[in-house]
N, CA and C atoms as an extended XYZ file, in Angstrom:
570
Properties=species:S:1:pos:R:3:atomname:S:1:resname:S:1:resid:I:1 pbc="F F F"
N      -109.158      -63.700       57.068 N   UNK     1
C      -109.318      -64.008       58.475 CA  UNK     1
C      -108.983      -62.754       59.283 C   UNK     1
N      -109.802      -62.470       60.283 N   UNK     2
C      -109.565      -61.347       61.188 CA  UNK     2
C      -108.767      -61.848       62.385 C   UNK     2
N      -107.600      -61.240       62.601 N   UNK     3
C      -106.723      -61.603       63.710 CA  UNK     3
C      -106.650      -60.407       64.651 C   UNK     3
N      -106.964      -60.610       65.926 N   UNK     4
C      -106.967      -59.527       66.895 CA  UNK     4
C      -105.700      -59.505       67.731 C   UNK     4
N      -105.322      -58.304       68.156 N   UNK     5
C      -104.196      -58.152       69.071 CA  UNK     5
C      -104.609      -57.164       70.156 C   UNK     5
N      -104.448      -57.583       71.412 N   UNK     6
C      -104.772      -56.736       72.561 CA  UNK     6
C      -103.554      -56.670       73.471 C   UNK     6
N      -103.357      -55.490       74.077 N   UNK     7
C      -102.238      -55.338       75.003 CA  UNK     7
C      -102.646      -54.379       76.107 C   UNK     7
N      -102.310      -54.756       77.334 N   UNK     8
C      -102.415      -53.848       78.466 CA  UNK     8
C      -101.025      -53.695       79.060 C   UNK     8
N      -100.781      -52.533       79.653 N   UNK     9
C       -99.426      -52.195       80.083 CA  UNK     9
C       -99.018      -52.782       81.420 C   UNK     9
N       -99.956      -52.934       82.338 N   UNK    10
C       -99.590      -53.434       83.665 CA  UNK    10
C      -100.485      -54.608       84.036 C   UNK    10
N      -100.059      -55.342       85.039 N   UNK    11
C      -100.832      -56.492       85.501 CA  UNK    11
C      -102.148      -56.062       86.145 C   UNK    11
N      -102.207      -54.801       86.636 N   UNK    12
C      -103.441      -54.293       87.254 CA  UNK    12
C      -104.537      -54.072       86.214 C   UNK    12
N      -104.122      -53.775       84.981 N   UNK    13
C      -105.099      -53.448       83.955 CA  UNK    13
C      -105.778      -54.713       83.431 C   UNK    13
N      -106.996      -54.535       82.996 N   UNK    14
C      -107.803      -55.655       82.520 CA  UNK    14
C      -108.019      -55.515       81.010 C   UNK    14
N      -107.656      -56.524       80.241 N   UNK    15
C      -107.817      -56.437       78.785 CA  UNK    15
C      -109.235      -56.757       78.298 C   UNK    15
N      -110.175      -56.961       79.218 N   UNK    16
C      -111.525      -57.398       78.848 CA  UNK    16
C      -112.181      -56.465       77.836 C   UNK    16
N      -112.061      -55.148       78.032 N   UNK    17
C      -112.665      -54.185       77.107 CA  UNK    17
C      -112.149      -54.410       75.690 C   UNK    17
N      -110.817      -54.552       75.562 N   UNK    18
C      -110.230      -54.776       74.242 CA  UNK    18
C      -110.666      -56.122       73.671 C   UNK    18
N      -110.623      -57.172       74.496 N   UNK    19
C      -110.976      -58.508       74.022 CA  UNK    19
C      -112.431      -58.558       73.566 C   UNK    19
N      -113.321      -57.908       74.324 N   UNK    20
C      -114.732      -57.876       73.932 CA  UNK    20
C      -114.909      -57.152       72.602 C   UNK    20
N      -114.219      -56.036       72.439 N   UNK    21
C      -114.331      -55.269       71.192 CA  UNK    21
C      -113.788      -56.078       70.010 C   UNK    21
N      -112.694      -56.795       70.208 N   UNK    22
C      -112.116      -57.601       69.128 CA  UNK    22
C      -113.041      -58.767       68.767 C   UNK    22
N      -113.656      -59.390       69.776 N   UNK    23
C      -114.610      -60.480       69.507 CA  UNK    23
C      -115.826      -59.944       68.761 C   UNK    23
N      -116.318      -58.769       69.187 N   UNK    24
C      -117.482      -58.166       68.532 CA  UNK    24
C      -117.170      -57.786       67.084 C   UNK    24
N      -115.905      -57.485       66.800 N   UNK    25
C      -115.496      -57.138       65.439 CA  UNK    25
C      -115.371      -58.376       64.555 C   UNK    25
N      -115.443      -59.563       65.160 N   UNK    26
C      -115.411      -60.791       64.380 CA  UNK    26
C      -114.054      -61.468       64.300 C   UNK    26
N      -113.148      -61.147       65.193 N   UNK    27
C      -111.816      -61.764       65.168 CA  UNK    27
C      -111.925      -63.252       65.470 C   UNK    27
N      -111.300      -64.054       64.624 N   UNK    28
C      -111.331      -65.504       64.778 CA  UNK    28
C      -110.223      -65.984       65.704 C   UNK    28
N      -109.171      -65.217       65.801 N   UNK    29
C      -108.024      -65.554       66.660 CA  UNK    29
C      -107.572      -64.250       67.309 C   UNK    29
N      -107.334      -64.278       68.616 N   UNK    30
C      -106.911      -63.074       69.339 CA  UNK    30
C      -105.654      -63.380       70.142 C   UNK    30
N      -104.675      -62.520       69.996 N   UNK    31
C      -103.431      -62.603       70.758 CA  UNK    31
C      -103.473      -61.475       71.782 C   UNK    31
N      -103.200      -61.804       73.052 N   UNK    32
C      -103.300      -60.812       74.118 CA  UNK    32
C      -102.103      -60.929       75.043 C   UNK    32
N      -101.638      -59.781       75.535 N   UNK    33
C      -100.516      -59.823       76.479 CA  UNK    33
C      -100.556      -58.658       77.448 C   UNK    33
N       -99.908      -58.885       78.597 N   UNK    34
C       -99.691      -57.857       79.621 CA  UNK    34
C       -98.223      -57.472       79.528 C   UNK    34
N       -97.925      -56.376       78.873 N   UNK    35
C       -96.534      -55.939       78.773 CA  UNK    35
C       -96.517      -54.443       78.528 C   UNK    35
N       -95.577      -53.775       79.162 N   UNK    36
C       -95.444      -52.330       79.003 CA  UNK    36
C       -95.032      -52.011       77.573 C   UNK    36
N       -95.533      -50.901       77.061 N   UNK    37
C       -95.151      -50.500       75.709 CA  UNK    37
C       -93.679      -50.110       75.652 C   UNK    37
N       -93.066      -49.843       76.814 N   UNK    38
C       -91.650      -49.481       76.838 CA  UNK    38
C       -90.754      -50.685       76.582 C   UNK    38
N       -91.293      -51.894       76.801 N   UNK    39
C       -90.486      -53.095       76.576 CA  UNK    39
C       -90.406      -53.393       75.099 C   UNK    39
N       -89.202      -53.708       74.665 N   UNK    40
C       -88.990      -53.985       73.249 CA  UNK    40
C       -89.589      -55.321       72.842 C   UNK    40
N       -89.551      -56.292       73.727 N   UNK    41
C       -90.005      -57.631       73.389 CA  UNK    41
C       -91.476      -57.799       73.730 C   UNK    41
N       -92.267      -58.093       72.711 N   UNK    42
C       -93.683      -58.365       72.909 CA  UNK    42
C       -94.001      -59.655       72.165 C   UNK    42
N       -93.830      -60.788       72.857 N   UNK    43
C       -93.932      -62.091       72.192 CA  UNK    43
C       -95.278      -62.365       71.531 C   UNK    43
N       -96.374      -61.915       72.131 N   UNK    44
C       -97.682      -62.180       71.521 CA  UNK    44
C       -97.873      -61.368       70.247 C   UNK    44
N       -97.339      -60.153       70.209 N   UNK    45
C       -97.399      -59.372       68.970 CA  UNK    45
C       -96.603      -60.072       67.886 C   UNK    45
N       -95.439      -60.562       68.252 N   UNK    46
C       -94.609      -61.287       67.283 CA  UNK    46
C       -95.372      -62.507       66.765 C   UNK    46
N       -96.010      -63.250       67.667 N   UNK    47
C       -96.785      -64.424       67.244 CA  UNK    47
C       -97.936      -64.024       66.323 C   UNK    47
N       -98.614      -62.918       66.665 N   UNK    48
C       -99.735      -62.457       65.830 CA  UNK    48
C       -99.243      -62.082       64.440 C   UNK    48
N       -98.128      -61.375       64.379 N   UNK    49
C       -97.592      -60.964       63.073 CA  UNK    49
C       -97.147      -62.169       62.257 C   UNK    49
N       -96.596      -63.183       62.929 N   UNK    50
C       -96.192      -64.400       62.224 CA  UNK    50
C       -97.406      -65.193       61.743 C   UNK    50
N       -98.513      -65.120       62.462 N   UNK    51
C       -99.732      -65.864       62.144 CA  UNK    51
C      -100.395      -65.320       60.876 C   UNK    51
N      -100.273      -64.007       60.655 N   UNK    52
C      -100.965      -63.347       59.547 CA  UNK    52
C      -100.494      -63.841       58.183 C   UNK    52
N      -101.432      -63.973       57.263 N   UNK    53
C      -101.147      -64.353       55.877 CA  UNK    53
C      -101.752      -63.311       54.947 C   UNK    53
N      -101.334      -63.309       53.700 N   UNK    54
C      -101.871      -62.367       52.706 CA  UNK    54
C      -103.395      -62.463       52.702 C   UNK    54
N      -104.036      -61.311       52.728 N   UNK    55
C      -105.494      -61.264       52.737 CA  UNK    55
C      -106.089      -61.171       54.131 C   UNK    55
N      -105.314      -61.458       55.178 N   UNK    56
C      -105.807      -61.354       56.549 CA  UNK    56
C      -105.896      -59.889       56.964 C   UNK    56
N      -106.578      -59.656       58.074 N   UNK    57
C      -106.719      -58.310       58.629 CA  UNK    57
C      -106.281      -58.360       60.089 C   UNK    57
N      -105.322      -57.498       60.447 N   UNK    58
C      -104.917      -57.355       61.850 CA  UNK    58
C      -105.820      -56.301       62.467 C   UNK    58
N      -106.513      -56.671       63.539 N   UNK    59
C      -107.461      -55.773       64.190 CA  UNK    59
C      -106.927      -55.425       65.574 C   UNK    59
N      -106.882      -54.126       65.869 N   UNK    60
C      -106.470      -53.650       67.194 CA  UNK    60
C      -107.547      -52.712       67.729 C   UNK    60
N      -107.619      -52.626       69.039 N   UNK    61
C      -108.606      -51.735       69.654 CA  UNK    61
C      -108.223      -50.281       69.387 C   UNK    61
N      -106.926      -49.958       69.596 N   UNK    62
C      -106.388      -48.632       69.287 CA  UNK    62
C      -104.980      -48.802       68.761 C   UNK    62
N      -104.511      -47.857       67.955 N   UNK    63
C      -103.174      -47.960       67.371 CA  UNK    63
C      -102.072      -47.980       68.418 C   UNK    63
N      -102.291      -47.297       69.563 N   UNK    64
C      -101.239      -47.283       70.586 CA  UNK    64
C      -101.060      -48.651       71.245 C   UNK    64
N      -102.003      -49.576       71.041 N   UNK    65
C      -101.836      -50.944       71.522 CA  UNK    65
C      -100.876      -51.716       70.621 C   UNK    65
N      -100.739      -51.276       69.373 N   UNK    66
C       -99.924      -51.975       68.386 CA  UNK    66
C       -98.458      -51.553       68.440 C   UNK    66
N       -98.205      -50.277       68.686 N   UNK    67
C       -96.829      -49.773       68.585 CA  UNK    67
C       -96.497      -48.834       69.731 C   UNK    67
N       -95.201      -48.780       70.069 N   UNK    68
C       -94.720      -47.933       71.157 CA  UNK    68
C       -94.489      -46.502       70.698 C   UNK    68
N       -94.245      -46.328       69.395 N   UNK    69
C       -93.911      -45.009       68.877 CA  UNK    69
C       -94.419      -44.898       67.448 C   UNK    69
N       -94.415      -43.681       66.929 N   UNK    70
C       -94.820      -43.480       65.540 CA  UNK    70
C       -93.895      -44.236       64.605 C   UNK    70
N       -92.611      -44.218       64.920 N   UNK    71
C       -91.640      -44.927       64.086 CA  UNK    71
C       -91.963      -46.426       64.033 C   UNK    71
N       -92.225      -47.028       65.179 N   UNK    72
C       -92.539      -48.449       65.210 CA  UNK    72
C       -93.866      -48.725       64.510 C   UNK    72
N       -94.840      -47.828       64.666 N   UNK    73
C       -96.120      -47.998       63.993 CA  UNK    73
C       -95.930      -47.973       62.481 C   UNK    73
N       -95.136      -47.033       61.995 N   UNK    74
C       -94.879      -46.931       60.560 CA  UNK    74
C       -94.202      -48.197       60.053 C   UNK    74
N       -93.205      -48.680       60.792 N   UNK    75
C       -92.498      -49.900       60.376 CA  UNK    75
C       -93.452      -51.099       60.342 C   UNK    75
N       -94.324      -51.195       61.336 N   UNK    76
C       -95.269      -52.301       61.390 CA  UNK    76
C       -96.259      -52.225       60.228 C   UNK    76
N       -96.768      -51.033       59.971 N   UNK    77
C       -97.720      -50.849       58.875 CA  UNK    77
C       -97.057      -51.164       57.532 C   UNK    77
N       -95.810      -50.723       57.358 N   UNK    78
C       -95.090      -51.038       56.114 CA  UNK    78
C       -94.928      -52.538       55.949 C   UNK    78
N       -94.600      -53.233       57.048 N   UNK    79
C       -94.450      -54.681       56.999 CA  UNK    79
C       -95.767      -55.340       56.591 C   UNK    79
N       -96.859      -54.897       57.189 N   UNK    80
C       -98.167      -55.455       56.848 CA  UNK    80
C       -98.488      -55.214       55.374 C   UNK    80
N       -98.199      -54.017       54.906 N   UNK    81
C       -98.502      -53.656       53.521 CA  UNK    81
C       -97.726      -54.537       52.544 C   UNK    81
N       -96.446      -54.771       52.812 N   UNK    82
C       -95.651      -55.594       51.899 CA  UNK    82
C       -96.131      -57.037       51.890 C   UNK    82
N       -96.788      -57.466       52.959 N   UNK    83
C       -97.283      -58.840       53.053 CA  UNK    83
C       -98.750      -58.952       52.636 C   UNK    83
N       -99.329      -57.854       52.108 N   UNK    84
C      -100.734      -57.814       51.679 CA  UNK    84
C      -101.690      -58.133       52.824 C   UNK    84
N      -101.361      -57.618       54.001 N   UNK    85
C      -102.210      -57.766       55.182 CA  UNK    85
C      -102.842      -56.406       55.454 C   UNK    85
N      -104.121      -56.404       55.744 N   UNK    86
C      -104.838      -55.165       56.032 CA  UNK    86
C      -104.767      -54.869       57.527 C   UNK    86
N      -105.070      -53.622       57.896 N   UNK    87
C      -105.050      -53.197       59.296 CA  UNK    87
C      -106.361      -52.490       59.607 C   UNK    87
N      -106.921      -52.813       60.772 N   UNK    88
C      -108.143      -52.136       61.223 CA  UNK    88
C      -107.946      -51.730       62.674 C   UNK    88
N      -108.156      -50.450       62.948 N   UNK    89
C      -108.132      -49.951       64.320 CA  UNK    89
C      -109.559      -49.554       64.673 C   UNK    89
N      -110.123      -50.192       65.683 N   UNK    90
C      -111.530      -49.993       66.019 CA  UNK    90
C      -111.813      -48.594       66.565 C   UNK    90
N      -110.989      -48.087       67.471 N   UNK    91
C      -111.244      -46.780       68.092 CA  UNK    91
C      -111.048      -45.629       67.129 C   UNK    91
N      -109.989      -45.689       66.327 N   UNK    92
C      -109.713      -44.602       65.378 CA  UNK    92
C      -110.474      -44.764       64.064 C   UNK    92
N      -111.179      -45.880       63.925 N   UNK    93
C      -111.946      -46.195       62.721 CA  UNK    93
C      -111.080      -46.120       61.463 C   UNK    93
N      -109.898      -46.718       61.561 N   UNK    94
C      -109.006      -46.826       60.405 CA  UNK    94
C      -109.131      -48.241       59.875 C   UNK    94
N      -109.397      -48.357       58.595 N   UNK    95
C      -109.529      -49.665       57.961 CA  UNK    95
C      -108.913      -49.564       56.578 C   UNK    95
N      -107.818      -50.278       56.367 N   UNK    96
C      -107.112      -50.167       55.087 CA  UNK    96
C      -107.831      -50.887       53.953 C   UNK    96
N      -108.998      -51.464       54.253 N   UNK    97
C      -109.776      -52.093       53.188 CA  UNK    97
C      -110.654      -51.072       52.467 C   UNK    97
N      -110.700      -49.819       52.978 N   UNK    98
C      -111.463      -48.781       52.276 CA  UNK    98
C      -110.522      -47.643       51.880 C   UNK    98
N      -111.007      -46.728       51.079 N   UNK    99
C      -110.175      -45.661       50.514 CA  UNK    99
C      -109.524      -44.793       51.593 C   UNK    99
N      -110.285      -44.419       52.617 N   UNK   100
C      -109.730      -43.578       53.680 CA  UNK   100
C      -108.616      -44.287       54.433 C   UNK   100
N      -108.814      -45.555       54.709 N   UNK   101
C      -107.782      -46.342       55.400 CA  UNK   101
C      -106.540      -46.517       54.550 C   UNK   101
N      -106.731      -46.734       53.249 N   UNK   102
C      -105.566      -46.859       52.354 CA  UNK   102
C      -104.799      -45.549       52.302 C   UNK   102
N      -105.526      -44.422       52.353 N   UNK   103
C      -104.856      -43.125       52.387 CA  UNK   103
C      -103.961      -43.039       53.617 C   UNK   103
N      -104.471      -43.483       54.767 N   UNK   104
C      -103.676      -43.474       56.001 CA  UNK   104
C      -102.447      -44.369       55.823 C   UNK   104
N      -102.624      -45.545       55.218 N   UNK   105
C      -101.513      -46.450       54.936 CA  UNK   105
C      -100.439      -45.735       54.122 C   UNK   105
N      -100.869      -45.051       53.061 N   UNK   106
C       -99.916      -44.348       52.196 CA  UNK   106
C       -99.263      -43.181       52.923 C   UNK   106
N      -100.014      -42.523       53.793 N   UNK   107
C       -99.420      -41.434       54.584 CA  UNK   107
C       -98.328      -41.975       55.506 C   UNK   107
N       -98.590      -43.137       56.127 N   UNK   108
C       -97.566      -43.755       56.965 CA  UNK   108
C       -96.316      -44.053       56.134 C   UNK   108
N       -96.494      -44.599       54.956 N   UNK   109
C       -95.366      -44.911       54.078 CA  UNK   109
C       -94.597      -43.666       53.683 C   UNK   109
N       -95.340      -42.595       53.364 N   UNK   110
C       -94.694      -41.336       52.987 CA  UNK   110
C       -93.913      -40.754       54.164 C   UNK   110
N       -94.490      -40.860       55.376 N   UNK   111
C       -93.772      -40.356       56.560 CA  UNK   111
C       -92.501      -41.157       56.804 C   UNK   111
N       -92.567      -42.457       56.612 N   UNK   112
C       -91.380      -43.295       56.809 CA  UNK   112
C       -90.300      -42.933       55.802 C   UNK   112
N       -90.684      -42.743       54.556 N   UNK   113
C       -89.710      -42.363       53.526 CA  UNK   113
C       -89.106      -41.000       53.843 C   UNK   113
N       -89.942      -40.061       54.290 N   UNK   114
C       -89.466      -38.742       54.670 CA  UNK   114
C       -88.474      -38.833       55.821 C   UNK   114
N       -88.794      -39.653       56.824 N   UNK   115
C       -87.899      -39.825       57.969 CA  UNK   115
C       -86.557      -40.419       57.534 C   UNK   115
N       -86.589      -41.429       56.658 N   UNK   116
C       -85.341      -42.023       56.166 CA  UNK   116
C       -84.499      -40.986       55.425 C   UNK   116
N       -85.158      -40.141       54.632 N   UNK   117
C       -84.432      -39.093       53.901 CA  UNK   117
C       -83.788      -38.105       54.862 C   UNK   117
N       -84.519      -37.730       55.908 N   UNK   118
C       -83.956      -36.806       56.898 CA  UNK   118
C       -82.743      -37.413       57.596 C   UNK   118
N       -82.836      -38.682       57.940 N   UNK   119
C       -81.717      -39.358       58.602 CA  UNK   119
C       -80.506      -39.383       57.680 C   UNK   119
N       -80.722      -39.694       56.409 N   UNK   120
C       -79.610      -39.718       55.449 CA  UNK   120
C       -78.979      -38.339       55.309 C   UNK   120
N       -79.821      -37.301       55.210 N   UNK   121
C       -79.293      -35.940       55.089 CA  UNK   121
C       -78.486      -35.550       56.316 C   UNK   121
N       -78.997      -35.861       57.513 N   UNK   122
C       -78.272      -35.526       58.744 CA  UNK   122
C       -76.956      -36.286       58.826 C   UNK   122
N       -76.966      -37.536       58.406 N   UNK   123
C       -75.741      -38.340       58.440 CA  UNK   123
C       -74.701      -37.751       57.494 C   UNK   123
N       -75.125      -37.439       56.269 N   UNK   124
C       -74.179      -36.845       55.300 CA  UNK   124
C       -73.633      -35.515       55.810 C   UNK   124
N       -74.498      -34.681       56.377 N   UNK   125
C       -74.058      -33.381       56.892 CA  UNK   125
C       -73.076      -33.562       58.047 C   UNK   125
N       -73.354      -34.515       58.929 N   UNK   126
C       -72.449      -34.774       60.054 CA  UNK   126
C       -71.092      -35.267       59.595 C   UNK   126
N       -71.077      -36.184       58.627 N   UNK   127
C       -69.805      -36.693       58.097 CA  UNK   127
C       -69.026      -35.590       57.395 C   UNK   127
N       -69.731      -34.762       56.644 N   UNK   128
C       -69.081      -33.655       55.946 CA  UNK   128
C       -68.476      -32.665       56.944 C   UNK   128
N       -69.211      -32.346       57.997 N   UNK   129
C       -68.701      -31.423       59.018 CA  UNK   129
C       -67.487      -32.019       59.729 C   UNK   129
N       -67.529      -33.310       59.995 N   UNK   130
C       -66.395      -33.971       60.653 CA  UNK   130
C       -65.166      -33.946       59.746 C   UNK   130
N       -65.368      -34.217       58.447 N   UNK   131
C       -64.237      -34.169       57.505 CA  UNK   131
C       -63.654      -32.764       57.425 C   UNK   131
N       -64.522      -31.754       57.464 N   UNK   132
C       -64.053      -30.360       57.412 CA  UNK   132
C       -63.194      -30.034       58.629 C   UNK   132
N       -63.454      -30.715       59.761 N   UNK   133
C       -62.643      -30.505       60.968 CA  UNK   133
C       -61.428      -31.424       60.993 C   UNK   133
N       -61.246      -32.203       59.915 N   UNK   134
C       -60.078      -33.062       59.827 CA  UNK   134
C       -60.265      -34.442       60.421 C   UNK   134
N       -61.472      -34.790       60.780 N   UNK   135
C       -61.729      -36.104       61.366 CA  UNK   135
C       -62.156      -37.070       60.271 C   UNK   135
N       -61.657      -38.265       60.354 N   UNK   136
C       -62.019      -39.294       59.394 CA  UNK   136
C       -62.885      -40.328       60.109 C   UNK   136
N       -63.783      -40.950       59.374 N   UNK   137
C       -64.660      -41.965       59.947 CA  UNK   137
C       -63.939      -43.289       60.106 C   UNK   137
N       -64.581      -44.192       60.761 N   UNK   138
C       -64.031      -45.536       60.929 CA  UNK   138
C       -63.200      -45.666       62.190 C   UNK   138
N       -62.761      -46.884       62.401 N   UNK   139
C       -61.948      -47.156       63.588 CA  UNK   139
C       -60.505      -46.721       63.372 C   UNK   139
N       -59.836      -46.492       64.494 N   UNK   140
C       -58.407      -46.224       64.425 CA  UNK   140
C       -57.702      -47.517       64.066 C   UNK   140
N       -56.641      -47.441       63.281 N   UNK   141
C       -55.900      -48.668       62.953 CA  UNK   141
C       -55.311      -49.287       64.217 C   UNK   141
N       -55.292      -50.617       64.275 N   UNK   142
C       -54.724      -51.316       65.427 CA  UNK   142
C       -53.217      -51.133       65.492 C   UNK   142
N       -52.603      -50.988       64.303 N   UNK   143
C       -51.142      -50.885       64.257 CA  UNK   143
C       -50.724      -49.500       63.754 C   UNK   143
N       -49.803      -48.900       64.476 N   UNK   144
C       -49.249      -47.617       64.066 CA  UNK   144
C       -48.104      -47.863       63.090 C   UNK   144
N       -47.592      -46.798       62.503 N   UNK   145
C       -46.422      -46.937       61.622 CA  UNK   145
C       -45.242      -47.524       62.383 C   UNK   145
N       -45.103      -47.157       63.653 N   UNK   146
C       -44.005      -47.694       64.470 CA  UNK   146
C       -44.163      -49.201       64.660 C   UNK   146
N       -45.407      -49.665       64.840 N   UNK   147
C       -45.666      -51.099       64.968 CA  UNK   147
C       -45.297      -51.830       63.687 C   UNK   147
N       -45.638      -51.240       62.551 N   UNK   148
C       -45.340      -51.876       61.257 CA  UNK   148
C       -43.828      -51.960       61.050 C   UNK   148
N       -43.109      -50.884       61.404 N   UNK   149
C       -41.636      -50.903       61.291 CA  UNK   149
C       -41.041      -51.953       62.214 C   UNK   149
N       -41.599      -52.068       63.427 N   UNK   150
C       -41.118      -53.079       64.375 CA  UNK   150
C       -41.356      -54.477       63.823 C   UNK   150
N       -42.502      -54.685       63.192 N   UNK   151
C       -42.806      -55.998       62.604 CA  UNK   151
C       -41.810      -56.321       61.502 C   UNK   151
N       -41.535      -55.356       60.646 N   UNK   152
C       -40.560      -55.587       59.569 CA  UNK   152
C       -39.192      -55.939       60.161 C   UNK   152
N       -38.795      -55.191       61.191 N   UNK   153
C       -37.496      -55.441       61.812 CA  UNK   153
C       -37.438      -56.838       62.427 C   UNK   153
N       -38.531      -57.260       63.058 N   UNK   154
C       -38.560      -58.596       63.650 CA  UNK   154
C       -38.429      -59.670       62.570 C   UNK   154
N       -39.155      -59.506       61.485 N   UNK   155
C       -39.096      -60.486       60.392 CA  UNK   155
C       -37.718      -60.528       59.755 C   UNK   155
N       -37.165      -59.348       59.524 N   UNK   156
C       -35.857      -59.294       58.873 CA  UNK   156
C       -34.746      -59.747       59.806 C   UNK   156
N       -34.910      -59.516       61.121 N   UNK   157
C       -33.896      -59.898       62.089 CA  UNK   157
C       -33.865      -61.384       62.387 C   UNK   157
N       -34.993      -62.049       62.255 N   UNK   158
C       -35.062      -63.480       62.579 CA  UNK   158
C       -36.005      -64.150       61.584 C   UNK   158
N       -35.443      -64.788       60.585 N   UNK   159
C       -36.225      -65.408       59.512 CA  UNK   159
C       -37.060      -66.589       59.998 C   UNK   159
N       -36.765      -67.115       61.175 N   UNK   160
C       -37.522      -68.269       61.670 CA  UNK   160
C       -38.859      -67.868       62.300 C   UNK   160
N       -39.090      -66.571       62.527 N   UNK   161
C       -40.341      -66.113       63.136 CA  UNK   161
C       -41.503      -66.262       62.154 C   UNK   161
N       -42.620      -66.714       62.685 N   UNK   162
C       -43.829      -66.816       61.850 CA  UNK   162
C       -44.665      -65.554       62.034 C   UNK   162
N       -45.667      -65.425       61.193 N   UNK   163
C       -46.576      -64.280       61.320 CA  UNK   163
C       -47.234      -64.304       62.695 C   UNK   163
N       -47.605      -65.488       63.153 N   UNK   164
C       -48.243      -65.624       64.463 CA  UNK   164
C       -47.293      -65.171       65.577 C   UNK   164
N       -46.014      -65.528       65.479 N   UNK   165
C       -45.034      -65.122       66.494 CA  UNK   165
C       -44.954      -63.599       66.585 C   UNK   165
N       -44.823      -62.958       65.446 N   UNK   166
C       -44.680      -61.494       65.427 CA  UNK   166
C       -45.978      -60.836       65.895 C   UNK   166
N       -47.117      -61.358       65.444 N   UNK   167
C       -48.406      -60.799       65.861 CA  UNK   167
C       -48.564      -60.895       67.378 C   UNK   167
N       -48.166      -62.033       67.963 N   UNK   168
C       -48.262      -62.220       69.411 CA  UNK   168
C       -47.388      -61.206       70.135 C   UNK   168
N       -46.175      -60.997       69.651 N   UNK   169
C       -45.271      -60.021       70.292 CA  UNK   169
C       -45.830      -58.604       70.228 C   UNK   169
N       -46.538      -58.295       69.133 N   UNK   170
C       -47.083      -56.935       68.978 CA  UNK   170
C       -48.480      -56.776       69.590 C   UNK   170
N       -49.061      -57.906       70.039 N   UNK   171
C       -50.381      -57.841       70.680 CA  UNK   171
C       -51.532      -57.655       69.700 C   UNK   171
N       -51.375      -58.174       68.479 N   UNK   172
C       -52.440      -58.099       67.481 CA  UNK   172
C       -52.674      -59.485       66.899 C   UNK   172
N       -53.734      -59.633       66.134 N   UNK   173
C       -53.992      -60.920       65.495 CA  UNK   173
C       -53.133      -61.043       64.232 C   UNK   173
N       -52.881      -62.271       63.781 N   UNK   174
C       -52.118      -62.446       62.533 CA  UNK   174
C       -52.792      -61.733       61.357 C   UNK   174
N       -54.129      -61.756       61.307 N   UNK   175
C       -54.840      -61.091       60.198 CA  UNK   175
C       -54.634      -59.587       60.258 C   UNK   175
N       -54.618      -59.006       61.454 N   UNK   176
C       -54.373      -57.567       61.600 CA  UNK   176
C       -52.972      -57.236       61.102 C   UNK   176
N       -52.022      -58.077       61.439 N   UNK   177
C       -50.649      -57.878       60.975 CA  UNK   177
C       -50.590      -57.933       59.450 C   UNK   177
N       -51.273      -58.902       58.847 N   UNK   178
C       -51.277      -59.015       57.390 CA  UNK   178
C       -51.916      -57.789       56.747 C   UNK   178
N       -53.015      -57.305       57.304 N   UNK   179
C       -53.708      -56.138       56.732 CA  UNK   179
C       -52.882      -54.867       56.862 C   UNK   179
N       -51.981      -54.837       57.824 N   UNK   180
C       -51.180      -53.631       58.038 CA  UNK   180
C       -50.226      -53.369       56.875 C   UNK   180
N       -49.924      -54.404       56.134 N   UNK   181
C       -49.035      -54.255       54.993 CA  UNK   181
C       -49.869      -54.115       53.728 C   UNK   181
N       -49.607      -53.077       52.952 N   UNK   182
C       -50.348      -52.863       51.711 CA  UNK   182
C       -50.172      -54.066       50.822 C   UNK   182
N       -51.275      -54.638       50.346 N   UNK   183
C       -51.214      -55.812       49.486 CA  UNK   183
C       -50.887      -57.070       50.259 C   UNK   183
N       -51.070      -57.071       51.562 N   UNK   184
C       -50.796      -58.257       52.365 CA  UNK   184
C       -49.362      -58.261       52.866 C   UNK   184
N       -48.891      -59.389       53.311 N   UNK   185
C       -47.558      -59.523       53.883 CA  UNK   185
C       -46.527      -59.470       52.761 C   UNK   185
N       -45.511      -58.610       52.860 N   UNK   186
C       -44.485      -58.542       51.828 CA  UNK   186
C       -43.796      -59.903       51.650 C   UNK   186
N       -43.338      -60.153       50.435 N   UNK   187
C       -42.729      -61.435       50.097 CA  UNK   187
C       -41.524      -61.748       51.017 C   UNK   187
N       -40.824      -60.743       51.423 N   UNK   188
C       -39.626      -60.948       52.238 CA  UNK   188
C       -39.973      -61.582       53.586 C   UNK   188
N       -41.218      -61.464       54.037 N   UNK   189
C       -41.535      -62.007       55.351 CA  UNK   189
C       -42.535      -63.158       55.284 C   UNK   189
N       -42.807      -63.676       54.119 N   UNK   190
C       -43.729      -64.817       54.023 CA  UNK   190
C       -43.034      -66.090       54.359 C   UNK   190
C-alpha cells in the first residue's frame, strides 16, 4: 500500500501541489498537516508512521517534508528500514524499491552509524579530559563527610531516633541517609 505524507510550514501555504502529486503517484491514504518543521510534534506524521505496515511504501513529495534535519531523516529512514517499509521521494526520485534507492538507504544508515561513533568518541575524549583535570562525573553526593559524622552522632546519642528522624534533621531522604553508609546503615543504628 502506498501511504502519502504532505506538510506545509505555514497556514498561508497550500498543500495542493503535494497532495496532487501524491494522488498521481497512487497513494491510497494521505496524511497532511500545516506545521512548521521547527516544531517537534507533528501528529499527522506520527499517525502516518503508525499506519505503515511491512511491505508498505511511504511516499513524500520531497525529503524536507519528512524531516526537519539530516539527523531526523536518518532516524526516520532507519525506523522504516527495520519495519520493512519502503520510502519514495517524488522530487528527488529516490525509491528504496530499486537498487539506487536502496543504496541511498544504506548511505543513510552508514551516516547514522558514523555520527554515533563520532558522538561516542567526543564523549570519551571529554570525560578523559575532565578526569585529567581532576573532575569526576556524576552528581555531587547529597551528604558530606560532616553530615555522615553528624548522623552517626545523632544515632549514638539517642537510640530512640529512627532513620526518618535523622534524615529529616539533616534535610535528606531516609534512602539517601542509608546510601551514605557503605553497605547500608551500620548495625549500631538499625
